[in-house]
N, C-alpha and C positions, 0 to 999 in steps of 0.2 A: 504494500500500500504506500503510495506516495504521500508526502506531507501536504496538507491543505495550504492554499495561498494565505499569506499574512492577512490578518483581519477577517478571515472567513468565520462565519458563525455556524457552529454545529447544530444540527436539527435531527430529531427523531422522525422517521417516516415509516409508515406501516399500515397494517390492517388488523383490526380486532374483530374476531368472529363472536357474535353474541347469541345466546339462547336465553330469552327472558332477561333477567338481570345478571346473568353469569357470563364470564368470558370463557369461551370453549376453544378458542384458538387465537394465536397471535404471531404476526410476522413483524419484526422491527429491525430497522437498519439505521445507521448514522450517515448523514450526508452533510455536505458543507455548502452554504450559500454566501453570497457577498453581503447580504443584509438579512435581518430577521424577517421571516415570513411565517404566517400561521394559516392553516387551512384544516378544517374538520368538517366532514359530512357523513351522513348515514344513508345507506342504501339497503333497505330491508334488514337483514341480520348482520351486515358488515359495517364497520366504521373505518373510514379512511382518514388518515391524519398526517400532518406535517407541522411540527412544533419545535421552536428553538429550545435548546437546553444549555445549561451552564456546566461545563466539565468540573468546575470546582465544587458543585453540589453533589457530585458522585452519583451512585446508583439511586440514592434516596431522591435526588432531584428529578431524575428521569421517571421514577415511580410517581412522584407528585404530578409531573406533566401528564402522565397517562391518566391519573385520576381526574385531572381537569378536563381532558378530552372526553372521558365518560360522562362527566357532569354536564357537558354541553349538549350531548346527544341522547341521553337516557331520560 
């Protein structure tokens, strides 16, 4: 993996599969963008998202961003 450009903002991008109020599947990757972007939408039982993350917040910060995503669509 090559280093991201200087000033690039890390983002979580992925899909959450839902059944009722439970997550039954999850695909998540980290990508870099030149600025913060946020996109969340739900299509039936799938939630698609792109959210900025702060690497200094660690895994806990990523977990909190995923909770925010769910709060927006459930």
